NUGUMAR-929701 format. One record per residue (C-alpha): y, z, x; residue number from 1. Coordinates in Angstrom, 2 decimals, decimal comma. Example, Ala and Ser with C-alpha at 12.3 -4.5 7.8 and 13.67 -1.06 7.14 Angstrom:
% residues 2
<atom><Y>-4,50</Y><Z>7,80</Z><X>12,30</X><n>1</n></atom>
<atom><Y>-1,06</Y><Z>7,14</Z><X>13,67</X><n>2</n></atom>
% end
This chain:
% residues 209
<atom><Y>154,98</Y><Z>165,63</Z><X>90,67</X><n>1</n></atom>
<atom><Y>152,42</Y><Z>163,08</Z><X>90,20</X><n>2</n></atom>
<atom><Y>148,52</Y><Z>163,91</Z><X>89,90</X><n>3</n></atom>
<atom><Y>148,07</Y><Z>162,41</Z><X>93,37</X><n>4</n></atom>
<atom><Y>150,78</Y><Z>164,38</Z><X>95,02</X><n>5</n></atom>
<atom><Y>149,25</Y><Z>167,59</Z><X>93,49</X><n>6</n></atom>
<atom><Y>145,80</Y><Z>166,83</Z><X>94,75</X><n>7</n></atom>
<atom><Y>147,15</Y><Z>165,90</Z><X>98,24</X><n>8</n></atom>
<atom><Y>148,98</Y><Z>169,32</Z><X>98,31</X><n>9</n></atom>
<atom><Y>145,97</Y><Z>171,28</Z><X>97,23</X><n>10</n></atom>
<atom><Y>143,78</Y><Z>169,45</Z><X>99,79</X><n>11</n></atom>
<atom><Y>146,19</Y><Z>170,17</Z><X>102,58</X><n>12</n></atom>
<atom><Y>146,52</Y><Z>173,92</Z><X>101,66</X><n>13</n></atom>
<atom><Y>142,64</Y><Z>174,32</Z><X>101,53</X><n>14</n></atom>
<atom><Y>142,37</Y><Z>172,53</Z><X>105,00</X><n>15</n></atom>
<atom><Y>144,86</Y><Z>174,60</Z><X>106,77</X><n>16</n></atom>
<atom><Y>143,23</Y><Z>177,63</Z><X>105,20</X><n>17</n></atom>
<atom><Y>139,74</Y><Z>176,69</Z><X>106,39</X><n>18</n></atom>
<atom><Y>141,11</Y><Z>175,77</Z><X>109,71</X><n>19</n></atom>
<atom><Y>142,68</Y><Z>179,18</Z><X>110,00</X><n>20</n></atom>
<atom><Y>139,47</Y><Z>181,20</Z><X>108,92</X><n>21</n></atom>
<atom><Y>137,43</Y><Z>179,00</Z><X>111,40</X><n>22</n></atom>
<atom><Y>139,84</Y><Z>180,02</Z><X>114,08</X><n>23</n></atom>
<atom><Y>139,66</Y><Z>183,73</Z><X>113,27</X><n>24</n></atom>
<atom><Y>135,82</Y><Z>183,60</Z><X>113,36</X><n>25</n></atom>
<atom><Y>135,58</Y><Z>181,59</Z><X>116,46</X><n>26</n></atom>
<atom><Y>138,37</Y><Z>183,43</Z><X>118,43</X><n>27</n></atom>
<atom><Y>137,02</Y><Z>186,71</Z><X>117,06</X><n>28</n></atom>
<atom><Y>133,49</Y><Z>186,04</Z><X>118,28</X><n>29</n></atom>
<atom><Y>134,83</Y><Z>185,33</Z><X>121,80</X><n>30</n></atom>
<atom><Y>136,99</Y><Z>188,47</Z><X>121,66</X><n>31</n></atom>
<atom><Y>133,68</Y><Z>190,48</Z><X>120,61</X><n>32</n></atom>
<atom><Y>131,67</Y><Z>189,00</Z><X>123,33</X><n>33</n></atom>
<atom><Y>134,19</Y><Z>189,82</Z><X>125,77</X><n>34</n></atom>
<atom><Y>134,60</Y><Z>193,32</Z><X>124,39</X><n>35</n></atom>
<atom><Y>130,76</Y><Z>194,01</Z><X>124,88</X><n>36</n></atom>
<atom><Y>131,02</Y><Z>192,67</Z><X>128,34</X><n>37</n></atom>
<atom><Y>133,75</Y><Z>195,06</Z><X>129,14</X><n>38</n></atom>
<atom><Y>131,77</Y><Z>198,00</Z><X>127,72</X><n>39</n></atom>
<atom><Y>128,50</Y><Z>196,92</Z><X>129,75</X><n>40</n></atom>
<atom><Y>130,81</Y><Z>196,95</Z><X>132,82</X><n>41</n></atom>
<atom><Y>132,72</Y><Z>200,30</Z><X>132,27</X><n>42</n></atom>
<atom><Y>129,94</Y><Z>202,45</Z><X>130,52</X><n>43</n></atom>
<atom><Y>126,81</Y><Z>203,63</Z><X>132,10</X><n>44</n></atom>
<atom><Y>123,65</Y><Z>201,69</Z><X>131,18</X><n>45</n></atom>
<atom><Y>122,27</Y><Z>204,66</Z><X>129,22</X><n>46</n></atom>
<atom><Y>125,51</Y><Z>205,36</Z><X>127,46</X><n>47</n></atom>
<atom><Y>125,90</Y><Z>201,66</Z><X>126,53</X><n>48</n></atom>
<atom><Y>122,40</Y><Z>201,63</Z><X>125,15</X><n>49</n></atom>
<atom><Y>123,14</Y><Z>204,56</Z><X>123,00</X><n>50</n></atom>
<atom><Y>126,45</Y><Z>203,04</Z><X>121,62</X><n>51</n></atom>
<atom><Y>124,50</Y><Z>199,89</Z><X>120,75</X><n>52</n></atom>
<atom><Y>121,89</Y><Z>201,88</Z><X>119,02</X><n>53</n></atom>
<atom><Y>124,44</Y><Z>204,10</Z><X>117,21</X><n>54</n></atom>
<atom><Y>126,39</Y><Z>201,02</Z><X>116,07</X><n>55</n></atom>
<atom><Y>123,33</Y><Z>199,37</Z><X>114,88</X><n>56</n></atom>
<atom><Y>122,53</Y><Z>202,29</Z><X>112,65</X><n>57</n></atom>
<atom><Y>126,19</Y><Z>202,16</Z><X>111,33</X><n>58</n></atom>
<atom><Y>125,75</Y><Z>198,48</Z><X>110,44</X><n>59</n></atom>
<atom><Y>122,47</Y><Z>198,77</Z><X>108,89</X><n>60</n></atom>
<atom><Y>123,44</Y><Z>201,76</Z><X>106,50</X><n>61</n></atom>
<atom><Y>126,93</Y><Z>200,28</Z><X>105,97</X><n>62</n></atom>
<atom><Y>125,45</Y><Z>197,14</Z><X>104,74</X><n>63</n></atom>
<atom><Y>122,56</Y><Z>198,70</Z><X>102,53</X><n>64</n></atom>
<atom><Y>125,29</Y><Z>201,20</Z><X>101,19</X><n>65</n></atom>
<atom><Y>127,24</Y><Z>198,21</Z><X>99,86</X><n>66</n></atom>
<atom><Y>124,23</Y><Z>197,55</Z><X>97,39</X><n>67</n></atom>
<atom><Y>125,31</Y><Z>194,11</Z><X>97,04</X><n>68</n></atom>
<atom><Y>128,92</Y><Z>194,85</Z><X>96,00</X><n>69</n></atom>
<atom><Y>130,63</Y><Z>192,83</Z><X>98,71</X><n>70</n></atom>
<atom><Y>128,79</Y><Z>189,56</Z><X>97,65</X><n>71</n></atom>
<atom><Y>129,45</Y><Z>190,34</Z><X>93,94</X><n>72</n></atom>
<atom><Y>133,01</Y><Z>191,01</Z><X>94,53</X><n>73</n></atom>
<atom><Y>133,69</Y><Z>187,41</Z><X>95,71</X><n>74</n></atom>
<atom><Y>132,00</Y><Z>186,00</Z><X>92,72</X><n>75</n></atom>
<atom><Y>133,64</Y><Z>188,51</Z><X>89,89</X><n>76</n></atom>
<atom><Y>137,06</Y><Z>188,51</Z><X>91,45</X><n>77</n></atom>
<atom><Y>137,30</Y><Z>184,54</Z><X>91,71</X><n>78</n></atom>
<atom><Y>136,20</Y><Z>184,50</Z><X>87,94</X><n>79</n></atom>
<atom><Y>138,66</Y><Z>187,26</Z><X>86,83</X><n>80</n></atom>
<atom><Y>141,39</Y><Z>185,50</Z><X>88,82</X><n>81</n></atom>
<atom><Y>140,76</Y><Z>182,02</Z><X>87,21</X><n>82</n></atom>
<atom><Y>140,52</Y><Z>183,66</Z><X>83,73</X><n>83</n></atom>
<atom><Y>143,70</Y><Z>185,73</Z><X>84,47</X><n>84</n></atom>
<atom><Y>141,84</Y><Z>188,98</Z><X>83,54</X><n>85</n></atom>
<atom><Y>143,75</Y><Z>191,27</Z><X>85,62</X><n>86</n></atom>
<atom><Y>142,43</Y><Z>194,46</Z><X>83,76</X><n>87</n></atom>
<atom><Y>138,92</Y><Z>193,46</Z><X>84,54</X><n>88</n></atom>
<atom><Y>139,85</Y><Z>192,82</Z><X>87,99</X><n>89</n></atom>
<atom><Y>141,35</Y><Z>196,24</Z><X>88,62</X><n>90</n></atom>
<atom><Y>138,28</Y><Z>197,95</Z><X>86,94</X><n>91</n></atom>
<atom><Y>135,85</Y><Z>196,20</Z><X>89,09</X><n>92</n></atom>
<atom><Y>137,78</Y><Z>196,90</Z><X>92,19</X><n>93</n></atom>
<atom><Y>137,91</Y><Z>200,61</Z><X>91,19</X><n>94</n></atom>
<atom><Y>134,34</Y><Z>200,71</Z><X>90,40</X><n>95</n></atom>
<atom><Y>133,31</Y><Z>199,02</Z><X>93,61</X><n>96</n></atom>
<atom><Y>135,18</Y><Z>201,44</Z><X>95,72</X><n>97</n></atom>
<atom><Y>133,92</Y><Z>204,45</Z><X>93,68</X><n>98</n></atom>
<atom><Y>130,16</Y><Z>203,28</Z><X>94,03</X><n>99</n></atom>
<atom><Y>130,66</Y><Z>202,73</Z><X>97,81</X><n>100</n></atom>
<atom><Y>132,14</Y><Z>206,02</Z><X>98,32</X><n>101</n></atom>
<atom><Y>129,35</Y><Z>207,75</Z><X>96,58</X><n>102</n></atom>
<atom><Y>126,46</Y><Z>206,02</Z><X>98,08</X><n>103</n></atom>
<atom><Y>127,95</Y><Z>205,98</Z><X>101,86</X><n>104</n></atom>
<atom><Y>128,58</Y><Z>209,83</Z><X>101,07</X><n>105</n></atom>
<atom><Y>124,75</Y><Z>210,15</Z><X>100,68</X><n>106</n></atom>
<atom><Y>124,10</Y><Z>208,23</Z><X>103,75</X><n>107</n></atom>
<atom><Y>126,54</Y><Z>210,29</Z><X>105,77</X><n>108</n></atom>
<atom><Y>125,03</Y><Z>213,47</Z><X>104,41</X><n>109</n></atom>
<atom><Y>121,56</Y><Z>212,18</Z><X>105,37</X><n>110</n></atom>
<atom><Y>122,56</Y><Z>211,42</Z><X>108,88</X><n>111</n></atom>
<atom><Y>124,27</Y><Z>214,92</Z><X>109,30</X><n>112</n></atom>
<atom><Y>121,27</Y><Z>216,68</Z><X>107,92</X><n>113</n></atom>
<atom><Y>118,83</Y><Z>214,79</Z><X>110,09</X><n>114</n></atom>
<atom><Y>120,79</Y><Z>215,65</Z><X>113,20</X><n>115</n></atom>
<atom><Y>120,51</Y><Z>219,38</Z><X>112,02</X><n>116</n></atom>
<atom><Y>116,79</Y><Z>219,59</Z><X>111,21</X><n>117</n></atom>
<atom><Y>115,22</Y><Z>216,94</Z><X>113,46</X><n>118</n></atom>
<atom><Y>114,06</Y><Z>218,44</Z><X>116,82</X><n>119</n></atom>
<atom><Y>115,09</Y><Z>216,76</Z><X>120,27</X><n>120</n></atom>
<atom><Y>111,70</Y><Z>215,39</Z><X>120,51</X><n>121</n></atom>
<atom><Y>112,71</Y><Z>212,96</Z><X>117,70</X><n>122</n></atom>
<atom><Y>116,43</Y><Z>212,51</Z><X>118,26</X><n>123</n></atom>
<atom><Y>117,32</Y><Z>213,33</Z><X>121,79</X><n>124</n></atom>
<atom><Y>120,62</Y><Z>215,11</Z><X>122,72</X><n>125</n></atom>
<atom><Y>122,08</Y><Z>212,09</Z><X>124,28</X><n>126</n></atom>
<atom><Y>122,19</Y><Z>210,25</Z><X>120,94</X><n>127</n></atom>
<atom><Y>123,64</Y><Z>213,08</Z><X>118,69</X><n>128</n></atom>
<atom><Y>127,33</Y><Z>212,95</Z><X>119,55</X><n>129</n></atom>
<atom><Y>127,29</Y><Z>208,98</Z><X>118,98</X><n>130</n></atom>
<atom><Y>125,38</Y><Z>209,35</Z><X>115,66</X><n>131</n></atom>
<atom><Y>127,62</Y><Z>212,20</Z><X>114,45</X><n>132</n></atom>
<atom><Y>130,64</Y><Z>210,09</Z><X>114,85</X><n>133</n></atom>
<atom><Y>128,85</Y><Z>207,07</Z><X>113,80</X><n>134</n></atom>
<atom><Y>128,05</Y><Z>208,81</Z><X>110,35</X><n>135</n></atom>
<atom><Y>131,71</Y><Z>208,86</Z><X>109,47</X><n>136</n></atom>
<atom><Y>131,95</Y><Z>205,21</Z><X>110,43</X><n>137</n></atom>
<atom><Y>129,48</Y><Z>204,23</Z><X>107,79</X><n>138</n></atom>
<atom><Y>131,85</Y><Z>204,57</Z><X>104,68</X><n>139</n></atom>
<atom><Y>134,72</Y><Z>202,82</Z><X>106,30</X><n>140</n></atom>
<atom><Y>132,37</Y><Z>200,01</Z><X>107,35</X><n>141</n></atom>
<atom><Y>131,10</Y><Z>199,61</Z><X>103,73</X><n>142</n></atom>
<atom><Y>134,57</Y><Z>199,72</Z><X>102,33</X><n>143</n></atom>
<atom><Y>135,85</Y><Z>197,08</Z><X>104,67</X><n>144</n></atom>
<atom><Y>133,03</Y><Z>194,79</Z><X>103,66</X><n>145</n></atom>
<atom><Y>133,86</Y><Z>195,28</Z><X>100,10</X><n>146</n></atom>
<atom><Y>137,58</Y><Z>194,46</Z><X>100,97</X><n>147</n></atom>
<atom><Y>136,30</Y><Z>191,45</Z><X>102,44</X><n>148</n></atom>
<atom><Y>134,41</Y><Z>190,32</Z><X>99,31</X><n>149</n></atom>
<atom><Y>137,56</Y><Z>191,07</Z><X>97,31</X><n>150</n></atom>
<atom><Y>139,86</Y><Z>189,12</Z><X>99,62</X><n>151</n></atom>
<atom><Y>137,41</Y><Z>186,14</Z><X>99,61</X><n>152</n></atom>
<atom><Y>137,49</Y><Z>186,24</Z><X>95,77</X><n>153</n></atom>
<atom><Y>141,24</Y><Z>186,23</Z><X>95,96</X><n>154</n></atom>
<atom><Y>141,06</Y><Z>183,20</Z><X>98,38</X><n>155</n></atom>
<atom><Y>142,61</Y><Z>185,06</Z><X>101,21</X><n>156</n></atom>
<atom><Y>139,90</Y><Z>184,20</Z><X>103,74</X><n>157</n></atom>
<atom><Y>141,94</Y><Z>184,92</Z><X>106,91</X><n>158</n></atom>
<atom><Y>142,59</Y><Z>188,58</Z><X>105,68</X><n>159</n></atom>
<atom><Y>138,90</Y><Z>188,85</Z><X>104,68</X><n>160</n></atom>
<atom><Y>137,57</Y><Z>188,05</Z><X>108,13</X><n>161</n></atom>
<atom><Y>140,36</Y><Z>189,34</Z><X>110,43</X><n>162</n></atom>
<atom><Y>139,34</Y><Z>193,10</Z><X>110,33</X><n>163</n></atom>
<atom><Y>135,70</Y><Z>192,64</Z><X>111,57</X><n>164</n></atom>
<atom><Y>136,26</Y><Z>189,46</Z><X>113,66</X><n>165</n></atom>
<atom><Y>139,48</Y><Z>190,31</Z><X>115,32</X><n>166</n></atom>
<atom><Y>141,10</Y><Z>193,76</Z><X>114,81</X><n>167</n></atom>
<atom><Y>137,80</Y><Z>195,80</Z><X>115,69</X><n>168</n></atom>
<atom><Y>137,06</Y><Z>194,21</Z><X>118,93</X><n>169</n></atom>
<atom><Y>140,59</Y><Z>194,10</Z><X>119,99</X><n>170</n></atom>
<atom><Y>141,24</Y><Z>197,77</Z><X>119,34</X><n>171</n></atom>
<atom><Y>137,79</Y><Z>198,61</Z><X>120,76</X><n>172</n></atom>
<atom><Y>138,67</Y><Z>196,92</Z><X>124,01</X><n>173</n></atom>
<atom><Y>142,02</Y><Z>198,18</Z><X>124,14</X><n>174</n></atom>
<atom><Y>141,13</Y><Z>201,79</Z><X>123,45</X><n>175</n></atom>
<atom><Y>138,29</Y><Z>201,68</Z><X>126,23</X><n>176</n></atom>
<atom><Y>140,55</Y><Z>200,21</Z><X>128,82</X><n>177</n></atom>
<atom><Y>143,16</Y><Z>202,96</Z><X>127,93</X><n>178</n></atom>
<atom><Y>140,81</Y><Z>205,64</Z><X>128,40</X><n>179</n></atom>
<atom><Y>139,54</Y><Z>204,30</Z><X>131,62</X><n>180</n></atom>
<atom><Y>143,00</Y><Z>203,72</Z><X>133,08</X><n>181</n></atom>
<atom><Y>144,04</Y><Z>207,38</Z><X>131,93</X><n>182</n></atom>
<atom><Y>140,79</Y><Z>208,59</Z><X>133,76</X><n>183</n></atom>
<atom><Y>138,82</Y><Z>209,78</Z><X>130,83</X><n>184</n></atom>
<atom><Y>135,13</Y><Z>209,84</Z><X>131,21</X><n>185</n></atom>
<atom><Y>133,70</Y><Z>206,94</Z><X>129,02</X><n>186</n></atom>
<atom><Y>130,55</Y><Z>207,93</Z><X>126,89</X><n>187</n></atom>
<atom><Y>128,90</Y><Z>206,47</Z><X>123,90</X><n>188</n></atom>
<atom><Y>130,52</Y><Z>209,40</Z><X>121,79</X><n>189</n></atom>
<atom><Y>134,04</Y><Z>208,42</Z><X>122,96</X><n>190</n></atom>
<atom><Y>133,52</Y><Z>204,67</Z><X>122,22</X><n>191</n></atom>
<atom><Y>132,29</Y><Z>205,51</Z><X>118,56</X><n>192</n></atom>
<atom><Y>135,25</Y><Z>207,60</Z><X>118,24</X><n>193</n></atom>
<atom><Y>137,49</Y><Z>204,59</Z><X>119,10</X><n>194</n></atom>
<atom><Y>135,45</Y><Z>202,67</Z><X>116,48</X><n>195</n></atom>
<atom><Y>136,05</Y><Z>205,52</Z><X>113,80</X><n>196</n></atom>
<atom><Y>139,87</Y><Z>205,71</Z><X>114,46</X><n>197</n></atom>
<atom><Y>140,40</Y><Z>201,86</Z><X>115,05</X><n>198</n></atom>
<atom><Y>137,93</Y><Z>199,84</Z><X>113,20</X><n>199</n></atom>
<atom><Y>137,83</Y><Z>202,39</Z><X>110,47</X><n>200</n></atom>
<atom><Y>141,24</Y><Z>203,21</Z><X>109,44</X><n>201</n></atom>
<atom><Y>142,96</Y><Z>199,83</Z><X>110,40</X><n>202</n></atom>
<atom><Y>140,17</Y><Z>197,80</Z><X>109,41</X><n>203</n></atom>
<atom><Y>139,89</Y><Z>199,26</Z><X>105,93</X><n>204</n></atom>
<atom><Y>143,58</Y><Z>199,04</Z><X>105,21</X><n>205</n></atom>
<atom><Y>143,73</Y><Z>195,46</Z><X>106,34</X><n>206</n></atom>
<atom><Y>140,76</Y><Z>194,49</Z><X>104,17</X><n>207</n></atom>
<atom><Y>142,34</Y><Z>195,69</Z><X>101,00</X><n>208</n></atom>
<atom><Y>145,61</Y><Z>194,04</Z><X>101,74</X><n>209</n></atom>
% end
């Protein structure tokens, strides 16, 4: 194969991957928008506000608990792959997961302790169920972000962005509709449980594929 043919093949592969990644992000953004419209229609305004507040806490703590590892993973994994350092790649992956589990464990303990000791004047009763479930979403959110960084370093951009942009809003919307159809009273706590079961378990597994 000539140099020009190899270059053309490489450029074609990068273009197709870039288009697939763009499709995932744009299509996922649309699904996410529709899922929030669905939540706003099916939930009471107060419950929807509590859910948004609880999920914001999850995103903030989950992002800070990563302590920069998702970004570092993209850089180091790509370097290790280029240099064919599989042992270093494995050690970095295990180290990232260990640190994330440790830091997010502290975050979970902090949330649960706050819910126990803070009075209702600071944390009202309506927020407590959603925050309780949201505490267990924090480790899964952080692990998924690290999985995204690892996947990007390996050049698997579609796998990197699919959990957050596609699977989470799809599973969230599907779960909410299922509860509504079966006559289950929708609340911020039940929506957070859907996030825990759907986004957490499946999103984390997909992020480390």
